[in-house]
PADREN-458038 format. One record per atom (N, C-alpha, C): residue in one letter; x, y, z. Coordinates in steps of 0.2 Angstrom, whole numbers, padded with zeros to 4 digits, always signed. Layout:
<rs>
aXYZ;...
</rs>
This chain:
<rs>
m+0002-0005+0000;m+0002-0001-0002;m+0003+0009-0001;v+0004+0011-0006;v+0009+0017-0005;v+0002+0023-0003;l+0006+0027+0001;l+0002+0033+0003;l+0004+0038+0000;t+0001+0044-0003;t+0003+0050-0003;t-0002+0058+0003;t+0005+0059+0004;t+0003+0066+0011;t+0000+0071+0006;n-0003+0073+0009;n-0003+0083+0010;n+0004+0086+0009;l+0002+0091+0005;l+0006+0096+0003;l+0011+0099+0011;s+0015+0104+0010;s+0017+0107+0020;s+0021+0114+0014;f+0021+0118+0019;f+0025+0123+0018;f+0029+0122+0023;s+0037+0127+0020;s+0042+0130+0024;s+0044+0135+0022;d+0046+0138+0028;d+0045+0146+0031;d+0047+0150+0026;d+0051+0146+0022;d+0053+0150+0014;d+0048+0151+0009;g+0041+0145+0012;g+0036+0148+0005;g+0038+0144+0000;r+0042+0139+0002;r+0042+0131-0004;r+0038+0128+0000;v+0036+0124-0008;v+0030+0118-0009;v+0035+0113-0006;y+0033+0107+0000;y+0036+0102+0001;y+0031+0095+0000;c+0034+0090-0001;c+0029+0083-0001;c+0032+0080+0006;n+0026+0080+0008;n+0026+0077+0016;n+0031+0068+0018;a+0035+0069+0024;a+0037+0061+0023;a+0030+0059+0024;t+0035+0053+0021;t+0030+0043+0019;t+0032+0038+0019;l+0028+0033+0017;l+0033+0027+0020;l+0027+0022+0014;d+0031+0019+0009;d+0030+0012+0008;d+0032+0005+0011;p+0027-0001+0008;p+0029-0007+0012;p+0038-0006+0011;f+0041-0004+0009;f+0051-0003+0007;f+0055-0001+0014;s+0050+0008+0012;s+0058+0014+0016;s+0053+0017+0017;c+0054+0023+0021;c+0052+0030+0024;c+0056+0033+0020;w+0050+0039+0016;w+0053+0045+0011;w+0055+0049+0017;p+0060+0054+0016;p+0057+0062+0015;p+0055+0068+0016;a+0055+0071+0018;a+0050+0078+0015;a+0054+0080+0010;t+0051+0080+0007;t+0054+0084-0002;t+0051+0088-0005;p+0054+0094-0010;p+0056+0100-0010;p+0049+0098-0016;g+0043+0100-0017;g+0040+0101-0023;g+0043+0101-0031;g+0041+0094-0035;g+0047+0098-0042;g+0056+0093-0042;h+0057+0088-0037;h+0064+0088-0032;h+0062+0080-0037;y+0066+0075-0034;y+0069+0068-0034;y+0072+0068-0024;a+0067+0062-0019;a+0070+0057-0017;a+0075+0055-0018;v+0079+0051-0014;v+0086+0048-0017;v+0086+0046-0010;i+0084+0040-0006;i+0086+0036-0004;i+0091+0031-0004;s+0094+0026+0001;s+0097+0018+0000;s+0092+0013-0003;c+0094+0009-0007;c+0088+0002-0008;c+0086-0002+0000;p+0082-0002-0002;p+0080-0007+0006;p+0083-0015+0006;e+0087-0014+0013;e+0089-0021+0013;e+0085-0026+0015;v+0083-0028+0008;v+0080-0037+0008;v+0083-0043+0005;p+0081-0045+0005;p+0084-0051+0001;p+0083-0051-0009;g+0088-0050-0011;g+0088-0050-0020;g+0091-0043-0022;v+0087-0038-0017;v+0091-0031-0016;v+0097-0030-0015;d+0101-0026-0021;d+0106-0020-0020;d+0106-0016-0015;a+0110-0017-0009;a+0105-0011-0004;a+0111-0004-0004;t+0117-0006-0008;t+0120-0003-0009;t+0119+0003-0016;k+0114+0005-0019;k+0111+0008-0022;k+0107+0011-0022;n+0101+0014-0025;n+0100+0022-0025;n+0090+0021-0026;a+0087+0023-0023;a+0079+0021-0024;a+0078+0030-0025;t+0073+0030-0030;t+0071+0038-0031;t+0060+0037-0031;k+0062+0046-0030;k+0055+0044-0033;k+0051+0051-0030;y+0047+0054-0034;y+0047+0061-0039;y+0041+0064-0032;c+0043+0069-0032;c+0039+0076-0029;c+0037+0080-0031;f+0030+0078-0034;f+0027+0083-0040;f+0027+0093-0037;p+0025+0096-0042;p+0027+0103-0040;p+0022+0106-0036;n+0014+0101-0034;n+0010+0104-0029;n+0010+0100-0024;g+0015+0098-0022;g+0015+0094-0016;g+0014+0088-0015;t+0013+0086-0021;t+0011+0077-0019;t+0016+0071-0024;w+0015+0065-0018;w+0019+0063-0021;w+0016+0055-0027;m+0022+0057-0033;m+0019+0049-0036;m+0018+0045-0032;s+0013+0040-0038;s+0010+0036-0032;s+0016+0032-0032;k+0023+0030-0037;k+0027+0025-0037;k+0032+0026-0036;a+0037+0022-0034;a+0044+0023-0030;a+0047+0021-0036;n+0052+0023-0040;n+0060+0018-0043;n+0063+0014-0038;y+0061+0008-0038;y+0066+0002-0034;y+0070+0000-0040;n+0071+0001-0047;n+0076-0003-0053;n+0080-0004-0052;a+0085+0002-0049;a+0091+0005-0049;a+0094-0004-0045;c+0088-0005-0039;c+0089-0007-0032;c+0089-0016-0036;m+0088-0017-0040;m+0088-0025-0045;m+0096-0027-0047;p+0098-0033-0043;p+0105-0035-0044;p+0107-0033-0051;h+0104-0033-0059;h+0108-0033-0063;h+0103-0026-0068;g+0102-0021-0062;g+0099-0015-0064;g+0092-0017-0068;i+0090-0018-0066;i+0083-0021-0075;i+0080-0014-0074;a+0077-0014-0078;a+0075-0007-0077;a+0067-0010-0080;d+0065-0015-0079;d+0058-0016-0082;d+0053-0018-0072;e+0045-0012-0074;e+0044-0013-0068;e+0039-0018-0067;n+0041-0025-0071;n+0038-0031-0072;n+0040-0035-0068;d+0043-0034-0065;d+0047-0036-0059;d+0047-0033-0052;i+0043-0028-0048;i+0040-0024-0045;i+0034-0028-0047;e+0031-0033-0041;e+0024-0034-0042;e+0019-0029-0036;f+0014-0028-0035;f+0009-0025-0031;f+0011-0017-0027;h+0012-0012-0034;h+0013-0006-0030;h+0023-0005-0028;g+0026-0012-0032;g+0032-0007-0029;g+0034-0015-0022;e+0029-0019-0021;e+0029-0025-0017;e+0036-0031-0023;l+0040-0032-0019;l+0044-0036-0025;l+0040-0044-0021;a+0040-0048-0028;a+0036-0054-0029;a+0037-0062-0023;t+0043-0059-0019;t+0047-0062-0014;t+0042-0060-0007;d+0043-0056-0006;d+0039-0048-0002;d+0029-0050-0002;y+0028-0050-0009;y+0019-0057-0009;y+0017-0057-0005;v+0020-0064-0010;v+0021-0071-0009;v+0023-0071+0000;s+0029-0067+0003;s+0028-0068+0011;s+0022-0066+0016;r+0020-0059+0010;r+0014-0058+0016;r+0006-0064+0015;i+0005-0063+0010;i-0002-0069+0011;i-0001-0074+0014;i+0010-0078+0014;i+0008-0083+0019;i+0006-0081+0026;y+0010-0078+0027;y+0008-0071+0034;y-0001-0072+0036;n-0003-0068+0034;n-0010-0065+0033;n-0014-0074+0033;l-0014-0080+0030;l-0016-0086+0028;l-0015-0090+0034;g-0009-0090+0033;g-0005-0095+0042;g-0008-0089+0046;f-0007-0086+0051;f-0010-0081+0056;f-0018-0081+0058;s-0023-0080+0049;s-0030-0081+0050;s-0033-0087+0053;i-0030-0093+0046;i-0031-0101+0052;i-0029-0102+0058;s-0023-0099+0059;s-0020-0100+0069;s-0022-0098+0070;t-0026-0090+0070;t-0029-0090+0075;t-0039-0095+0074;v-0041-0095+0070;v-0049-0100+0071;v-0044-0106+0077;a-0039-0109+0075;a-0037-0113+0076;a-0035-0114+0084;l-0035-0109+0086;l-0033-0109+0093;l-0040-0106+0096;a-0044-0102+0094;a-0048-0103+0097;a-0054-0107+0097;i-0053-0113+0094;i-0057-0116+0095;i-0054-0120+0101;a-0048-0120+0102;a-0043-0124+0106;a-0047-0123+0113;l-0048-0118+0114;l-0044-0113+0118;l-0053-0115+0121;f-0058-0113+0118;f-0066-0115+0120;f-0064-0123+0123;i-0061-0126+0119;i-0063-0135+0122;i-0058-0135+0129;f-0055-0130+0129;f-0048-0132+0136;f-0055-0128+0142;t-0056-0123+0140;t-0061-0120+0146;t-0068-0123+0149;h-0072-0125+0140;h-0078-0128+0143;h-0078-0134+0145;f-0075-0141+0143;f-0072-0147+0149;f-0069-0144+0157;r-0072-0143+0162;r-0070-0145+0168;r-0064-0151+0168;s-0065-0159+0166;s-0061-0161+0167;s-0052-0161+0162;l-0053-0156+0158;l-0046-0154+0156;l-0044-0149+0160;r-0046-0145+0165;r-0043-0140+0169;r-0035-0141+0173;c-0034-0146+0172;c-0027-0146+0175;c-0021-0141+0173;l-0016-0139+0176;l-0007-0137+0179;l-0007-0137+0170;r-0006-0143+0169;r-0003-0144+0159;r-0009-0139+0157;n-0014-0140+0154;n-0019-0135+0150;n-0021-0128+0153;v-0019-0125+0158;v-0017-0119+0161;v-0015-0114+0157;i-0008-0118+0157;i-0003-0119+0156;i-0004-0113+0147;h-0006-0121+0145;h-0007-0121+0136;h-0015-0115+0137;c-0018-0113+0140;c-0024-0109+0139;c-0018-0103+0136;h-0016-0102+0142;h-0012-0092+0141;h-0006-0093+0137;l-0005-0099+0134;l-0002-0098+0129;l-0004-0097+0122;i-0009-0100+0121;i-0013-0099+0117;i-0019-0092+0117;v-0018-0090+0120;v-0022-0084+0120;v-0016-0077+0119;t-0010-0081+0119;t-0005-0074+0119;t-0003-0075+0113;f-0004-0082+0108;f-0004-0081+0103;f-0009-0077+0099;i-0014-0077+0098;i-0025-0074+0096;i-0022-0065+0099;l-0018-0062+0104;l-0016-0060+0104;l-0014-0052+0101;r-0008-0061+0101;r-0003-0056+0097;r-0003-0056+0088;n-0008-0062+0084;n-0012-0060+0081;n-0016-0057+0077;v-0020-0053+0082;v-0026-0047+0082;v-0022-0041+0084;v-0014-0042+0085;v-0011-0032+0087;v-0010-0035+0080;w-0005-0040+0076;w-0002-0042+0069;w-0008-0039+0061;f-0012-0039+0061;f-0019-0036+0057;f-0022-0030+0059;v-0021-0029+0064;v-0023-0021+0066;v-0017-0017+0062;l-0012-0021+0064;l-0003-0016+0064;l-0005-0016+0055;q-0006-0019+0048;q-0007-0021+0042;q-0012-0015+0042;h-0016-0014+0044;h-0022-0010+0043;h-0022-0003+0046;t-0017-0002+0051;t-0017+0005+0051;t-0010+0009+0052;l-0006+0006+0055;l-0001+0008+0054;l+0004+0013+0050;v+0003+0011+0042;v+0004+0013+0037;v+0000+0020+0038;p-0004+0026+0039;p-0009+0031+0038;p-0006+0032+0045;i-0004+0031+0051;i-0003+0033+0055;i+0004+0036+0057;v+0009+0031+0053;v+0018+0037+0051;v+0016+0041+0046;a+0012+0040+0042;a+0010+0041+0036;a+0009+0050+0042;n+0004+0051+0044;n+0001+0058+0047;n+0006+0061+0054;q+0013+0056+0053;q+0017+0055+0059;q+0014+0058+0066;e+0009+0053+0066;e+0006+0055+0075;e+0010+0046+0078;t+0018+0051+0081;t+0020+0045+0082;t+0019+0043+0089;w+0013+0047+0095;w+0012+0043+0098;w+0008+0035+0101;a+0004+0038+0092;a+0001+0031+0090;a+0002+0029+0087;c+0010+0029+0085;c+0012+0023+0079;c+0016+0020+0086;k+0021+0025+0091;k+0023+0019+0098;k+0016+0015+0101;l+0010+0017+0103;l+0008+0013+0107;l+0007+0009+0102;q+0006+0010+0097;q+0003+0000+0094;q+0010-0002+0093;v+0015+0001+0093;v+0020-0007+0089;v+0022-0009+0098;a+0023-0003+0102;a+0024-0005+0111;a+0019-0012+0109;v+0010-0010+0110;v+0006-0017+0110;v+0010-0020+0107;f+0011-0023+0101;f+0014-0028+0098;f+0021-0033+0100;n+0022-0026+0104;n+0029-0032+0104;n+0028-0032+0112;y+0024-0031+0116;y+0020-0033+0120;y+0018-0040+0122;a+0014-0042+0113;a+0008-0047+0114;a+0015-0052+0111;q+0019-0049+0109;q+0023-0055+0104;q+0030-0054+0110;m+0031-0054+0115;m+0037-0056+0121;m+0032-0058+0126;t+0025-0061+0125;t+0022-0065+0131;t+0021-0069+0129;n+0022-0067+0125;n+0020-0076+0116;n+0026-0080+0122;f+0034-0077+0118;f+0039-0080+0121;f+0039-0083+0130;f+0038-0077+0134;f+0038-0078+0137;f+0036-0083+0142;w+0026-0087+0140;w+0021-0090+0139;w+0026-0099+0139;m+0030-0097+0129;m+0034-0104+0129;m+0042-0107+0133;l+0043-0100+0136;l+0045-0099+0141;l+0044-0106+0146;v+0040-0102+0152;v+0033-0106+0153;v+0035-0112+0154;e+0030-0114+0147;e+0027-0122+0145;e+0033-0129+0145;g+0041-0122+0144;g+0049-0128+0147;g+0050-0127+0152;l+0048-0124+0157;l+0050-0121+0164;l+0045-0129+0167;y+0040-0131+0165;y+0033-0133+0166;y+0035-0141+0165;l+0037-0142+0162;l+0038-0148+0154;l+0049-0148+0161;h+0051-0145+0160;h+0060-0147+0164;h+0059-0148+0173;i+0053-0146+0177;i+0051-0147+0183;i+0048-0152+0184;i+0042-0157+0179;i+0040-0162+0180;i+0043-0169+0178;i+0044-0169+0173;i+0051-0173+0168;i+0056-0174+0171;v+0061-0168+0174;v+0069-0170+0177;v+0070-0167+0180;w+0067-0164+0185;w+0066-0163+0192;w+0061-0167+0194;t+0057-0170+0191;t+0051-0175+0194;t+0048-0172+0199;y+0046-0165+0201;y+0040-0163+0203;y+0033-0166+0203;s+0033-0164+0209;s+0019-0162+0207;s+0019-0160+0204;a+0016-0157+0199;a+0012-0152+0200;a+0007-0149+0204;d+0006-0153+0209;d+0006-0150+0214;d+0009-0145+0216;k+0014-0145+0216;k+0019-0139+0224;k+0022-0136+0218;i+0018-0134+0211;i+0020-0127+0210;i+0014-0124+0210;r+0017-0117+0209;r+0014-0114+0211;r+0013-0108+0209;r+0007-0106+0206;r+0003-0104+0197;r+0003-0097+0195;w+0007-0092+0202;w+0003-0086+0201;w+0011-0085+0198;y+0017-0090+0201;y+0024-0088+0199;y+0023-0089+0190;l+0021-0093+0189;l+0020-0095+0184;l+0017-0088+0176;i+0010-0086+0183;i+0007-0080+0179;i+0012-0075+0178;v+0013-0071+0184;v+0018-0066+0185;v+0024-0066+0180;l+0027-0071+0180;l+0032-0073+0175;l+0033-0071+0165;g+0026-0075+0166;g+0022-0075+0160;g+0019-0070+0156;w+0013-0063+0160;w+0012-0057+0159;w+0014-0053+0161;g+0021-0052+0170;g+0023-0045+0172;g+0027-0044+0170;f+0031-0047+0167;f+0040-0048+0166;f+0042-0042+0162;e+0038-0042+0155;e+0040-0039+0149;e+0037-0033+0149;h+0031-0030+0154;h+0031-0024+0153;h+0036-0018+0156;k+0041-0020+0161;k+0046-0019+0163;k+0048-0016+0159;f+0052-0021+0153;f+0056-0020+0148;f+0052-0013+0142;l+0044-0013+0144;l+0041-0010+0136;l+0043-0002+0138;q+0043+0000+0144;q+0042+0006+0148;q+0047+0009+0147;l+0053+0007+0146;l+0060+0012+0141;l+0056+0014+0134;t+0054+0013+0131;t+0053+0016+0121;t+0050+0021+0126;r+0045+0025+0129;r+0050+0032+0132;r+0052+0036+0129;f+0059+0030+0127;f+0065+0036+0129;f+0067+0036+0121;s+0064+0032+0116;s+0063+0032+0109;s+0060+0037+0105;p+0064+0043+0101;p+0059+0047+0098;p+0056+0044+0094;n+0057+0038+0092;n+0055+0036+0087;n+0049+0035+0085;c+0047+0030+0082;c+0040+0025+0081;c+0041+0018+0084;w+0049+0016+0084;w+0049+0008+0087;w+0052+0005+0083;l+0049+0005+0077;l+0048+0001+0073;l+0054+0000+0065;p+0059-0002+0065;p+0062-0002+0060;p+0062-0004+0055;y+0062+0000+0050;y+0060-0004+0043;y+0065-0007+0037;n+0074-0005+0042;n+0077-0008+0039;n+0086-0011+0042;t+0088-0014+0043;t+0094-0016+0048;t+0100-0008+0049;s+0096-0006+0044;s+0101+0000+0043;s+0101+0006+0050;q+0094+0006+0049;q+0090+0009+0054;q+0084+0008+0063;m+0091+0003+0064;m+0090+0001+0071;m+0090+0002+0075;d+0085+0002+0082;d+0086+0007+0084;d+0090+0003+0094;p+0094+0007+0094;p+0097+0004+0102;p+0091+0003+0106;l+0089+0004+0105;l+0084+0003+0113;l+0080-0004+0104;d+0080-0009+0102;d+0076-0010+0100;d+0079-0017+0104;y+0081-0018+0108;y+0086-0025+0110;y+0084-0022+0117;i+0080-0018+0118;i+0077-0021+0124;i+0071-0026+0126;h+0068-0029+0119;h+0065-0035+0117;h+0067-0038+0115;i+0071-0037+0109;i+0076-0044+0106;i+0079-0046+0110;v+0086-0046+0117;v+0089-0047+0118;v+0086-0055+0126;p+0081-0053+0130;p+0074-0056+0131;p+0072-0062+0127;t+0069-0062+0120;t+0066-0066+0118;t+0073-0072+0114;l+0080-0068+0114;l+0085-0073+0111;l+0085-0078+0116;l+0088-0075+0123;l+0088-0078+0129;l+0083-0083+0133;v+0077-0080+0130;v+0071-0087+0132;v+0072-0091+0127;l+0076-0093+0120;l+0074-0095+0113;l+0081-0101+0117;a+0083-0096+0119;a+0087-0103+0125;a+0087-0105+0129;i+0085-0104+0133;i+0084-0106+0137;i+0078-0112+0136;n+0075-0112+0132;n+0071-0114+0129;n+0074-0120+0127;m+0081-0122+0124;m+0084-0125+0119;m+0087-0130+0123;l+0089-0125+0129;l+0094-0132+0135;l+0086-0135+0141;f+0083-0135+0139;f+0077-0138+0141;f+0072-0142+0139;l+0073-0142+0131;l+0071-0144+0129;l+0080-0151+0125;a+0085-0150+0127;a+0090-0155+0126;a+0089-0160+0134;t+0089-0153+0139;t+0087-0158+0146;t+0082-0163+0145;i+0076-0162+0143;i+0071-0169+0143;i+0074-0173+0137;i+0077-0173+0130;i+0075-0175+0128;i+0079-0183+0128;w+0084-0179+0134;w+0091-0185+0137;w+0087-0187+0142;v+0086-0184+0147;v+0081-0191+0152;v+0074-0197+0144;l+0071-0193+0140;l+0068-0198+0136;l+0072-0204+0135;v+0077-0198+0132;v+0083-0204+0128;v+0083-0212+0135;t+0086-0208+0139;t+0089-0212+0147;t+0084-0217+0148;k+0077-0216+0149;k+0071-0219+0150;k+0070-0224+0147;l+0069-0224+0139;l+0069-0226+0135;l+0074-0234+0137;r+0082-0229+0136;r+0088-0235+0135;r+0088-0238+0141;a+0083-0238+0146;a+0086-0242+0152;a+0078-0249+0152;s+0073-0246+0148;s+0066-0249+0145;s+0069-0258+0138;n+0066-0261+0139;n+0066-0266+0134;n+0064-0265+0124;s+0062-0260+0126;s+0057-0258+0120;s+0062-0261+0116;l+0061-0261+0105;l+0069-0259+0102;l+0069-0255+0100;e+0073-0253+0099;e+0080-0249+0098;e+0074-0245+0092;t+0071-0246+0083;t+0068-0241+0083;t+0064-0241+0085;i+0060-0241+0090;i+0055-0241+0093;i+0056-0233+0097;q+0061-0235+0100;q+0066-0228+0104;q+0065-0220+0098;l+0070-0225+0093;l+0072-0218+0090;l+0066-0214+0090;r+0059-0217+0086;r+0052-0216+0086;r+0050-0210+0088;k+0051-0213+0096;k+0050-0210+0101;k+0050-0204+0102;v+0058-0206+0102;v+0063-0197+0106;v+0063-0190+0100;v+0060-0195+0091;v+0060-0189+0086;v+0053-0186+0086;k+0048-0191+0089;k+0043-0187+0090;k+0042-0182+0097;a+0045-0185+0099;a+0044-0180+0107;a+0048-0174+0107;t+0054-0174+0101;t+0056-0168+0098;t+0053-0163+0094;l+0050-0168+0090;l+0045-0160+0084;l+0040-0162+0087;l+0035-0164+0093;l+0033-0159+0095;l+0033-0154+0100;l+0038-0151+0104;l+0042-0148+0108;l+0040-0142+0105;l+0044-0145+0097;l+0046-0138+0092;l+0043-0131+0092;p+0038-0133+0089;p+0033-0127+0088;p+0029-0124+0101;l+0030-0129+0103;l+0030-0124+0108;l+0033-0122+0111;l+0041-0122+0111;l+0047-0119+0112;l+0047-0116+0110;g+0048-0114+0105;g+0050-0110+0100;g+0056-0111+0095;i+0057-0117+0095;i+0064-0117+0095;i+0063-0118+0086;t+0058-0116+0084;t+0060-0114+0074;t+0062-0109+0073;y+0061-0105+0080;y+0063-0095+0074;y+0073-0097+0076;l+0075-0103+0081;l+0081-0102+0082;l+0086-0108+0075;l+0081-0110+0072;l+0082-0114+0067;l+0083-0112+0060;f+0078-0107+0058;f+0079-0102+0053;f+0082-0095+0055;l+0084-0092+0061;l+0087-0090+0062;l+0091-0083+0055;y+0096-0086+0055;y+0100-0086+0047;y+0100-0089+0041;s+0099-0084+0035;s+0102-0091+0030;s+0110-0091+0032;p+0109-0101+0031;p+0114-0103+0029;p+0123-0101+0023;t+0116-0099+0018;t+0123-0094+0013;t+0118-0088+0011;d+0123-0086+0007;d+0120-0079+0001;d+0117-0079-0005;d+0117-0087-0005;d+0115-0088-0012;d+0107-0086-0013;k+0105-0083-0019;k+0095-0082-0018;k+0092-0087-0018;a+0092-0091-0021;a+0088-0096-0021;a+0087-0099-0012;v+0092-0102-0009;v+0096-0104-0004;v+0088-0098+0000;v+0091-0092+0000;v+0089-0084+0007;v+0081-0085+0002;e+0078-0086-0003;e+0069-0087-0004;e+0069-0091+0001;a+0073-0099-0003;a+0068-0104+0001;a+0070-0106+0009;h+0074-0101+0013;h+0074-0102+0018;h+0069-0094+0023;k+0067-0087+0019;k+0064-0086+0020;k+0053-0089+0020;f+0054-0093+0015;f+0046-0094+0013;f+0047-0099+0019;i+0051-0102+0021;i+0051-0109+0027;i+0048-0105+0034;n+0052-0101+0033;n+0054-0097+0044;n+0046-0096+0043;t+0043-0090+0037;t+0036-0084+0035;t+0034-0091+0039;f+0031-0099+0033;f+0027-0103+0035;f+0029-0105+0043;l+0033-0106+0045;l+0032-0109+0053;l+0032-0104+0061;q+0034-0098+0058;q+0031-0090+0061;q+0022-0092+0063;s+0021-0090+0052;s+0013-0089+0055;s+0009-0094+0055;f+0012-0104+0054;f+0007-0107+0057;f+0009-0109+0065;q+0014-0108+0068;q+0015-0110+0076;q+0011-0112+0080;g+0002-0108+0078;g+0000-0106+0084;g-0003-0112+0083;f-0005-0114+0075;f-0011-0121+0072;f-0006-0125+0075;f+0000-0126+0076;f+0003-0132+0076;f+0002-0131+0079;v+0002-0130+0087;v+0003-0130+0093;v-0006-0131+0095;a-0010-0131+0092;a-0020-0131+0093;a-0018-0138+0090;l-0016-0140+0086;l-0016-0148+0084;l-0010-0151+0089;f-0005-0151+0089;f-0001-0157+0092;f-0002-0154+0101;y-0009-0151+0103;y-0008-0153+0109;y-0016-0150+0112;c-0020-0149+0105;c-0028-0149+0109;c-0031-0158+0106;f-0031-0152+0096;f-0034-0158+0092;f-0032-0166+0092;l-0025-0168+0094;l-0023-0172+0095;l-0022-0177+0100;n-0023-0172+0106;n-0022-0177+0112;n-0027-0180+0114;e-0025-0186+0117;e-0030-0194+0118;e-0034-0192+0124;e-0031-0186+0127;e-0036-0185+0134;e-0042-0180+0131;v-0040-0176+0128;v-0044-0171+0122;v-0052-0176+0119;k-0045-0178+0116;k-0050-0183+0111;k-0057-0188+0114;s-0055-0190+0121;s-0059-0194+0125;s-0066-0192+0128;v-0062-0184+0130;v-0068-0181+0132;v-0072-0180+0124;l-0071-0176+0122;l-0074-0175+0115;l-0080-0181+0113;k-0076-0188+0112;k-0081-0191+0111;k-0084-0195+0112;k-0083-0196+0121;k-0088-0194+0126;k-0094-0191+0128;k-0091-0182+0124;k-0095-0180+0124;k-0100-0181+0118;f-0101-0182+0111;f-0103-0184+0106;f-0107-0189+0107;n-0104-0194+0109;n-0107-0200+0112;n-0115-0200+0117;t-0114-0196+0122;t-0121-0191+0125;t-0126-0189+0124;l-0123-0183+0119;l-0127-0180+0111;l-0132-0185+0108;r-0126-0191+0106;r-0129-0196+0100;r-0136-0201+0104;e-0132-0200+0111;e-0139-0203+0115;e-0144-0201+0119;n-0142-0195+0117;n-0149-0192+0119;n-0155-0189+0113;r-0149-0189+0106;r-0156-0189+0102;r-0160-0194+0100;t-0156-0201+0103;t-0158-0207+0102;t-0162-0209+0104;l-0163-0206+0112;l-0170-0206+0120;l-0174-0201+0115;a-0172-0196+0112;a-0177-0191+0111;a-0181-0191+0102;t-0179-0196+0100;t-0182-0198+0092;t-0188-0204+0096;r-0186-0207+0099;r-0192-0213+0103;r-0194-0213+0108;c-0192-0207+0111;c-0198-0205+0117;c-0205-0202+0110;t-0203-0197+0106;t-0206-0196+0101;t-0210-0201+0096;k-0208-0207+0095;k-0213-0211+0091;k-0217-0214+0098;t-0211-0216+0104;t-0219-0220+0109;t-0223-0214+0109;s-0224-0209+0109;s-0229-0203+0110;s-0234-0205+0103;i-0234-0204+0098;i-0238-0206+0093;i-0239-0211+0091;g-0236-0218+0096;g-0239-0225+0095;g-0246-0224+0102;w-0244-0220+0104;w-0252-0221+0112;w-0255-0217+0109;a-0256-0211+0102;a-0261-0206+0103;a-0265-0210+0098;n-0260-0214+0095;n-0264-0218+0089;n-0265-0223+0089;d-0264-0226+0094;d-0264-0235+0094;d-0269-0239+0103;i-0268-0232+0105;i-0271-0234+0113;i-0277-0231+0114;t-0282-0232+0117;t-0288-0233+0116;t-0288-0229+0125;i-0291-0223+0126;i-0289-0220+0133;i-0293-0225+0135;q-0297-0227+0142;q-0305-0230+0143;q-0306-0224+0150;k-0312-0221+0149;k-0313-0216+0155;k-0319-0218+0155;d-0324-0221+0160;d-0330-0222+0161;d-0333-0226+0156;h-0329-0232+0153;h-0335-0237+0148;h-0334-0232+0142;v-0329-0226+0140;v-0331-0225+0137;v-0324-0223+0131;a-0324-0227+0126;a-0315-0225+0121;a-0315-0218+0115;l-0311-0214+0117;l-0311-0207+0112;l-0306-0211+0107;t-0305-0211+0102;t-0300-0216+0098;t-0302-0208+0091;n-0297-0206+0091;n-0298-0200+0085;n-0301-0199+0084;g-0305-0194+0091;g-0308-0194+0091;g-0316-0192+0090;n-0316-0198+0088;n-0324-0201+0089;n-0327-0204+0094;r-0331-0203+0097;r-0336-0208+0105;r-0338-0216+0100;q-0333-0219+0103;q-0335-0224+0102;q-0335-0229+0114;t-0343-0233+0112;t-0342-0239+0116;t-0338-0244+0120;n-0332-0243+0121;n-0327-0250+0123;n-0334-0257+0124;a-0332-0261+0122;a-0331-0267+0119;a-0329-0273+0123;y-0321-0271+0126;y-0319-0276+0129;y-0315-0274+0134;n-0313-0278+0139;n-0309-0276+0142;n-0302-0274+0141;h-0299-0271+0148;h-0290-0267+0146;h-0285-0272+0146;n-0287-0276+0150;n-0283-0282+0150;n-0281-0286+0145;d-0288-0285+0140;d-0286-0289+0133;d-0285-0286+0127;r-0279-0281+0130;r-0278-0276+0125;r-0270-0278+0125;p-0268-0284+0120;p-0261-0283+0119;p-0256-0278+0116;d-0258-0276+0113;d-0256-0268+0113;d-0254-0264+0116;l-0258-0263+0120;l-0259-0260+0128;l-0254-0262+0130;k-0252-0267+0133;k-0247-0271+0135;k-0237-0268+0132;i-0240-0267+0126;i-0236-0270+0122;i-0232-0261+0122;s-0238-0257+0120;s-0233-0250+0121;s-0231-0248+0130;d-0235-0251+0134;d-0233-0249+0141;d-0227-0253+0143;h-0224-0258+0140;h-0216-0261+0140;h-0214-0256+0140;y-0213-0253+0135;y-0211-0248+0130;y-0209-0243+0134;s-0213-0240+0137;s-0213-0233+0138;s-0208-0235+0145;r-0211-0242+0149;r-0205-0241+0157;r-0199-0239+0155;e-0195-0246+0149;e-0187-0245+0145;e-0190-0236+0144;d-0190-0233+0141;d-0188-0228+0141;d-0187-0225+0148;g-0192-0227+0151;g-0191-0221+0159;g-0186-0224+0162;l-0183-0229+0161;l-0177-0235+0164;l-0173-0229+0160;e-0173-0228+0154;e-0166-0225+0150;e-0166-0218+0152;s-0170-0217+0156;s-0170-0205+0154;s-0170-0207+0163;e-0170-0211+0167;e-0167-0211+0174;e-0161-0212+0174;k-0157-0217+0166;k-0153-0218+0169;k-0145-0210+0164;m-0149-0207+0160;m-0146-0204+0158;m-0144-0198+0165;l-0151-0195+0168;l-0150-0192+0176;l-0147-0195+0178;
</rs>
């Protein structure tokens, strides 16, 4: 999305184009009738040593598209290589993956959160921690969607306080997400490695670590004069390390937790009499399950192994996919495929099916009573609205005994359901 801003005037009366930004760069205020010249953005596949330009019309409005042709590796002068108003094809695909992944993850996480909170039998400490982690995923995804639609106009209008507020909320949501990953790793480490009972763990300690520790870092954002959202590494604010360093520290600690958990698991499997192939399969399964829960995928794709263009793009797409679908994998592995959850859902489904069957049988029995049974009252039978004299005794009606038998069975089933 490319924005044009209103004109402005300097003290000498000259017309200027206001500062603006596009998906790649931040363009400074420029006199009318002149080109703004900045360094090319530092993104994969772009020569950051070259310059990009954007024209400011004499009336103080920007040209709709910036010229990034010189930024292409071989000086490509064809605008077909820049898609969607200046976005590179790779960044356009990445944005689609992010939107798709965050959308699917948010829906799956919301369903998982409902399941964990709806069924009382699932409200153990382990699942409570899962619920907090799920909430942080949903919060981060929602704030990310809000930023996509509101941040560019806010920055273009130079509303620094609103920009800093939105970015601070996003950084807080991001940090709480990582810290609840740390809580997940800490809980597993305490239960598996230290073999402590879950009853001895103070829940409010974990809640303070997950929710209340991060705002201390983000309070320092008020010292930053910028929006606190760098557009490339050359514009990195030193205060950005306030949330980057704790995040890397959390990932490093979770990596140690993962190593100790796998080591304990391997030790226990070796002590058993199971086959080596089965042991290896269990270790691999446990590792794969813990990767999205502890956020280890961030460390696996932190840097590209080479500068080759194909490798860099593949690395970017894989990292984008894993980050955007991380919440979905957490919901899938720890809710939808969990045996305890499946057992509770199966029990609930069977109960609903039995209730429906019982209701159907009761309806059929009521219809049978209305159509087949003659109600006796003062030796006068009422059948289908017509008055008839009863010619025989109640005990001589075999259909009455059969219907009475079915009604008693339905009554017993109803008592069992209650």
